[in-house]
N, C-alpha and C positions, 0 to 999 in steps of 0.2 A: 217174897214180894214180887209181883209181876212187873217185867220191864215195859216201859212205854213203847208203843208201836211206831212212834215217830220221834225224831229229834227236834229239839227247839231250833227255829230258824235264827241265823245270825244276820240281823238287819244291817248291821254296820258293814259286814263284808259284802253283802249284796249291793249296798249303796256305793262302796268303793269300786266294785266290778262294773256297775252301771256307769259310773262316772268315767272309768277308763275307756269303756266301749263308746260312750258318747263323745269323749274327746277324740278318740281315734276316728269315729265317723265324721266328726266335725272337721278334723284335719283333712280327711279324704275329700269331703265336700269342698273345703276351701281350696285344696289342691286342684280339684277338677274345675272349680270356678276360676282359679288362676289360669289354668290351661285354656279354658274357654275365653276368658278375657284377653289373654295373650293372643289367641287365634283371631279374635275379633279385632284386636289392635292391628295385627298383621294384615288382615283382609281390608279393614276399613281405613287404616292410616297408611301403612307402608305400601300396600298394593292397590291403593285407591285409584291411581291413574291408570294402572294396567287393566283393572277389571271394569273401570268406567269405559275405557276404550273398547273392551270386548263387548260390553253391554250395548254401547252405541252401534257397534258393527252389526249387531243383530237387527237394528232398525235404521241405521244411517250408513250409507255406502258412498264412498268416493270413487267416481268412475271418470275415465278420460273422455274428452270431447274432441272428436276429429275436426281439423280445420277444413275450410272449403278450399279445394285445389284451385290454383290460379287459372284464369281463362286465357286462351290463345286466340288472337284476332289477326285478320289480314289488314292491309293498308286502308281499306274502306270500313273497317270496324266489324266486318262479318266474323261471327264466332266460328272458329275452326275446331276448338276442343271445349266442350261445355260439361257442366255437371247437372245430371237429371235425377230427380227424386224417383225412388222405386222401393218396393217392399222385398225383403229377403227373409227366408226361413233359416234361423240360426240355432245352433246347439252349443250349450256349455257342457263339454264332456264330463267334468267332475260331478255335475248335478244329475247325470243320467245313470241309473243303476243297471239297466240292461240295454246296452247300445244296440245289439242285434235285433231285439224285439222292437225297440223304438224306431229303428230305420225301416224295418219291414212294415210296421203299422203306418208309418208316415207315407210310404209308397202307395198304400191303399187309399189315402185321402188326397194326396197330391201326386201329380205325374212327375216322378223323379226317376230318370233312367238308371239302370243298374250300373252303367259306366260311371255316372256321377256319384253314386253311392260308394263305389270302390275307390274313386278318387278322394272322397271325403275321408274314408278310412285311412288312406295313406297320409293325408294332411294331418290328422290328429295325432299321428305318431311323433311329429316334431314340433307341433304347436303347443303352447302352454294350455293345460287342461282346464284352467279356470277362465280361459278366454273364449268369448263367443265366436264360433266358426260357422260361416254360412254353408249350407248344403244346397240351397237353390236360391238364385237371385231373380229379380224381375218377375215376381209373382203376379198373376192376374187377380182381378177383384174377386172372381169366383173362388180361386184358390185361397185367398186371404179369408173369405167368409167360411169356407169349408173347414179350415183349420181352427179358426176362432171358436167354432161351436164345440170342438173336442179338445181344446187346448189344455183343459184341466187334467186330461189323461196323460199328458206328456210333460212331466217336470223337467226343467232344464232346456226346454224347447220354446222358442218365442219368435214372433214376427217383428222385425225391426225395419224402421223407415230409414233409408240411407240415400246418399248421393252417389250415383255411378257416372263414370266418364262416358261421354258420348261424342262421336265424331260425325257431324251432320253431312260432310262431303265425302264420306266413305273412302273409296280407293283413290280419289283425286289428290288427297293430301297425305297419304300414308307415309311415304318415304321422307317427308319433311317433318310432320308432327310425330310420327311413331305411334306408340300406344302404351297404355298402362295395363298391367296384368296382376293376377294374384301374387302376393308375396310368398315366395317359396323358401326352401331351406337355404339355398345359396344366397338369396337376398338377405335373410336373417343373419347369416354368418358375416356378410359384408357390413351390415348395419352395426353389428356388435363390434367388429374391428374398428369401424369409424366412430364408435361411441355415439351413435345416433338412434339406438334401438328404442330408448324411452320416448322419443318423439313419434314413434309409430305404434304406440300402445293401442290406439283406437283405429288404426289405418289398416285397410284390407288389401290395398293395391299399391303398386309402385311403378315408376316409369321403366319401360323395358327397352325401347328403341327411340331414335330420333330426338326431337326437342324434349319430349317427355322424360327421357332418360338423362340427357345432358344437363337439363335445368331442374332435375328432380328436387334438389334441396330448396331452390327458390319457389318452385311451383307448389311444393307440399305445404309450406306454412308451419306454424307451431301449434302443437296440441295443447288444448286447455283442459280444465277439470271441473267437475260439479259434485256437490254433496246432495244426495237425495235420500228421502225417507222411504223405506221399503217395508213390506209386510213379511210374514214368515215364509212366503213363497218367493221372496225377492222381487215381487212386483212393485214398481215405483208408485208411491202414493203422492209425493209432492217434492218439489225442488227446494232445497234449503239455501244453497249459495252456488255461485258459478264464477269461475275464472275463464273468461271468454278466450277461445282459441284465436290465434292470429292467422288470417287467411293468407294463402300463397300469393306470390307475385304474378301479375298478369304479364303476358308476353305480347308484343306488337311486332308484326312482320312487315317487310316491304313488299311481300308477295301479295298479289291480287288473285282471288279465287278464279276470276275470269281468265287470267293468264294460264293458270294450271289447267283449267278446262279446255282452253285452246290447245295447249300442248298435248293433252290426251287426244283431242280430236284430230290434230295434225299428224300425230304418229299412227293414227288408225289402229290397225291390228299388228303393226310392226313392233318388234322388240327394239328398244332404244332408249335414249335419254335426251333431255333438253335442259340446259342451264342458261338462265339469263341473270346478269349481274350488273349493278351500277358501278362503273369503274371509279367514280368519285369517292366512294367510301367502302366499297366491297359488299354492299348489301345485295342479298339474293332477291331477284325480282320474280324468278320462276325456277322451279326445280322439280322436274317430273321424270319418273322412271316407269317404263312400260314393259311388261304388264305389271299391274299392282294387285292389291287385295284389300278386303274390308277389315280395318283394324278393330271394329266393334266386336268381331268374333272373339277377340282375345281378352276383352275387358273383364268379363265375369267367368272366363274359363272356356276355352275352345274344345269341342269334341275331338276325339282321336280321329274320326273319319274326316272332318273338315281340315284338321291340321295335316293329315297325311296327303290330302289333295293338294294343299298349298306347298308343302315341303317337297313332295316328290314330282311336282310338275317340271317337265323338261324346259319350260320357259323361265324358270327360276323367278317367280314374282317377288320373293322375299329379298332378292338381291337389289340393293339400291344402286342402279347403274350410273347415277350421277356422280357418286363418290367411290363406288366399288367396281364399276365396269372398267376393265383394263383393255383399252383398244389401241391398236397401232395408230398413232396420230396422223400418219400418211403426210400428204402435202400441206396440211394445215400448219406445220412447223417450219416450212420453208422461209417465212419472213424472219424468224429468229436465227436460222442458219445464215441467211443473207446478211443480217446485221453483224454476225460474228465475222463473216468474210470482210465486210467493210472495216470493222474495228481492227482486224489484224492486217489490214492493207493488202490483202491478197486479191481483192477485186475493188473496182470503183463502179459507179452507176453506168459507166460507159463500157466496161469490160465485156467483151463478147466471147461466146463459145459456139463452135460449130456443132450443130445437132443433126446428124444424118439418120437418126432413129435408133441409134445404139451408142454405147460407150465401152471402151476397152482400156485396160491398164496400159499406160505408156511404155514403150520399149519392151513389150512382151509379145512374142510371136504367136504362140498357141494359147488361146484362152477363150473363155465364154464371153458372149456379148451381154451387157446390161442394157435392156431395152427401154426406150421411151414409151410412154402411154400412147403416143401418136405414131402410127405407122408411117415411116418415111421421114419422121422428125420435123423440127421447126425451122431448120436452116440456121442462119446466124441469129443468136439471141443475146441481148444484154440483160443486166440484172432485173430491171423492172419488167421487161417482157417475160423473163423466166418465171417471175412470180405470177403475173397476171394470166399467163397461158399455162402455168404449172409445168414448165419444162423440166423433165427428170434429168436429162443429160447435163444441164448446167449444174445441178446440185450433186450429181455423182462426182463431177469434176471438182467442185468446191469441197465436198467432204473428203475426197482423196488428198487434196492439197492441205486441208486443215489437220486431218488426223483425229483419232478419237481422243487423244490426250488434250487437245484444245477444245473439242466439241463438248465433251461430257461436263467439265467443271463450269463452263460458261452457260450452257443450257440449263444446268441445275439451278442457277440463280433465278430462273423464271418460275421455279417451283416444281419442276419435274423430278420424279424420283423421291419425293418427300411428301409429308402431310401438308395440306394447305392451311391448316389451322381453323377450318370451318367448325362451327359449334354444334356438331353432332359426332358421335363416336364411330359411326359406321363408315370408315374411310380406309382405303388402301393407298399405299405409297406408289403402286405401279412400279415401273422399272425405267430408270435412266442408266443405260449400260455404260460400263467403262472397262478398261483392261483388267482392273482389280476385281470388278464384279464378276466377269466371266471366269476368271481363275478360281474365285471362291465358289460360285454357283454351279459352273459347268465342268470344272476341273480341266479346262482347256485354255490354250493361249488365244490371244486376240489376233484375228486375221484381217488383212486389208479388205477382203470381201465383206466382212462384217461392217466395216466403216462405210462402204459404198451404200449398203442398205439403210444405214442410219441417215444418210444424206437425203432420203425421201421419206423419213419417218416410218421405216419398216424394220425388219429384223427383230432384234431383241427389245427395241424401244416400245414401251406401252405407256399410255397416259389415261387418266380418268377425265371425263368431261369437265369436272370441277377444276382440275389442273389446267386444262386448255383454256378455260374461262379466265383463270388467274393469269396465265401466261399472256393471253391477248390483252388483258387489262394492263400489264406491264408495258406493252408496246404503246397502248393508248396514252398511258401516263408518262411515257418517255423515261422509263427506268424506275419509277416508284413502284415498289412491291407492296400491295395492300392485300391483307388477308380477307377472304370471303367470310361473311357472317349472315346467318339466317335471321336472328333477332335484331331488329333495328332500334327497339326501345322497350323499356320495362316500366311498369307502374304499380304503385301501392297506394290505395286510397286516392286514386285519380291523380297522383303526383307522378308525372312522366319523366323518365330519364333516358336520354338518347344513348345508344351504345357507341363507345368511342371507336375511332378508326385505329386499327392495328397495322403498323408498318414494319417491314423487315429491311435488311440492308439493300440499298438500291442497286440496280444494274447500271454500271458506268461504262460508257464508250468514249473513245478518244476525240470524237467530233459530234457535237449535238445534232448536226445536220443529218447524220445517219438515220436518226429516228424519222425525220421528215421523208427521207428517201423510201424507207420501208412502208410508212403509212400511205404515202402516195401510190406505191405499187399495189397496196391492198384496195385503195380507192379505185384504181384502174381495173382491178380484177372484177369489180362490181359494175363499173360505169363505162369502161372502154368497150368499143364495138367488139373487140376480140377477147374481152375478159371472160373467164370461164363461168362467172356467176351473173353475167349481165342479164340473161334471159329471165332470171328469177326476180329481178328488181326493176324491170321496165315499168315506167309510169309511177314509181313510188313517190309519195308526197314529201319524203325526207331523203337525205343523201346518206347512203350507207357505204361501208367498205367491208372487205372480208377476204377470206381465202377458202377455196374448196379443197376437198381431199377424197381420195378413194383408197380405202385400206384393203390390201390383199391379205387373205387369211392363210394362203399357202403359196408356195413358189411354183411357177410354171416352168416347164422345160424350155430350153433355148429356142426350139422350133415349134413350141406348142402355143396354140392360140386360145385365148379365154373365151369360153362359150357358156354363158350362165345356164342355158337350157340343159346342158350335159353335166352340170355340177350339182351336188347335193345342196339343198336350199341353205343349210346352215354353214356351208363353206363358201358361199358367194361373198362378194366384196361388201364391206361396210361403207355406207355413205357418210361423209363428214363435212362439216362446215363450221367456220368460226367467223364472226363478224361484229361490227359495232356501228352505232349511229347516234346522233347525227355526226357526220364526218368532222365538222369544224368544232364541235363541242359535245363529245360523246357522253350520253347518259345511260346507255345500255350496251353491254357486250353479250353476245349470244353464241352458244355452242350447241350444235345438233349432231347427234350420232344415231344413225339408223342402221341396225344390224341387217346384214345380208340383203340390202336393198339395191346395191349397184353404185353407180357414179354419184359423187357428192354434188355436182352441179345440177343434176336433174332430180335428185331425191332428197337432198338435205338442205340445199339453199332455198328451195320454195317453202320449206317448213319454217326456216328462219324468217322469211319474208312475212308469212302469216302471223308469226309472233310479234314482229316489229310493227306491223300494221295495227294490231290490236293495242299494243303498248302506246303508240302515239295517238291513236284515236281516243283512248281513254284519258289522255293527258296525265299519265302517271308520273312523268318526269317532274311535273310542277307540284305534285301532292306530297313530296317528301321533304322532311326536315333533316338536314345532314349535320351530324355532330362535328364541331370544330376541335374536339379533344382528340389528341393523337397519342397512342402508346407505341413506342418503339419496342419491337419484339426481337430478341436475339434468336437466331436460327437454332442455336443449341437448346433453347427452351421449348421448342415446338413439340418435340416428342413427349415432354412432360405434360403439356397441355392437352394432348390428344393421344389416347391409347391405341388408336387405330382400329377400334371395333373388333 
């Protein structure tokens, strides 16, 4: 019997096999569906907020909005520091794939010097790469048009409209206003330490000197923010919402531009400084240092060539001579020394001293002669005559009798040897010498000859014009010590607040009449026929008072005569003058220092006359509102308020 070629199929077994496979497949599909549903739940429910935010960031961008910097104005409302709109070419480093190619191609379209490109490369090393960084500012209309045509070739590069600081009076106000400059690494570190970095998210510049630096926090304002819709190239399509920035505080000065321009004109080409102050509240009426420079060069980045010219100039235009110029005060401080003599009862107004043209230490046989400025001397002189004719012999003798241990602490109360408290950082203490000072600085003992030089404001004694203005103000106020201030008022939204008066511990003498004696001697210096400053103030429509000074920059030999024609120009005498007016109700104190110009009566007093003439002709004394609020400042707090630049 032949076997069948095939076996009979087992349908039941096949059905069971199929069922098992179907169930397995179904379980696998269900498991995969479970994983898919779980993943969808994770994405759509648990991570909904996260991915919605990421999605929105692809089309919605939150960006900081810089505040408008506060404006600075003079007493007549003239704008001294303004914000001007301009276009700048800016790059976001993280959006640029090939920086070298981008920079080289941009130079073919827009004139960007190689020096500027190298500077940009240095900046991007410490700036955040997602932040827009300008490579060239103040683009011309042609440059804007040329780039706009090819902008599509440069991802991450754009033209932005911004406000840049502008100083319309250029070098006339530089040492008062200062300037702003690009934020550098040191600025960033300081802002981070002070926890102010967030407020500068959209800011490109920061105050570097002067009022711009001292009042940086007030001038800057508060940064705002805005939500904008952007396309895939980050181009803004529309604004969705905005939190407006808070503009900076405006500053109002008591200075008049005309006074600054007159100071510049009066100093001519001479190096020097002029300070004018209102003794009633310490407000600065003029503050000019010559030579100066144009601060606009620094706003968007100064070239290395221009910076080198300013920095390396032998005339030091960056030195603020009003607060950093350290000059021997010369005879301008004789009124303060005379006051100390009266206070210590070593002299009276009637006390006379014989002046034969020289002074010697008493009871010493062999010694040098300390000469008077007048050959042959003044003869017998009393205290008032000694001041009005600037008799050196009287003050040699007085200094010898007082001694440095009496002179130094008393004179320091007028503000010498310390910061004045003025509201700019660029200030030096200068030097009010003492026995301890010389031991520390010179490693030498104090000699009596040192004291004799101090008696006429020479030797180790140096002072800034601002210190001299403050010290003269103390005389005018009969002991009240008022700190100088540049800003007389501030305003936000046209709400003006006057700057309060800051006072220190007063100078006290044992008889109030001593003040009148000293002030009368300064009156006679200007108004008496034999006063050293009379010639400069003849026919003035106001009554002034003051004191001249001639500061020697080196010592002459005992038998050597001063001959300016034989002396290097930079070693010639400095001309000095301090004064005030009107005599019966002073509203202006003025200090003039003219370097290497010669005698103070001929070269500094006439400059003061020109300044006072303008001040009174403009009626500036009546234009000012003076705050009645007074803040008493402890002297120990002064160093904390001013870091000395």
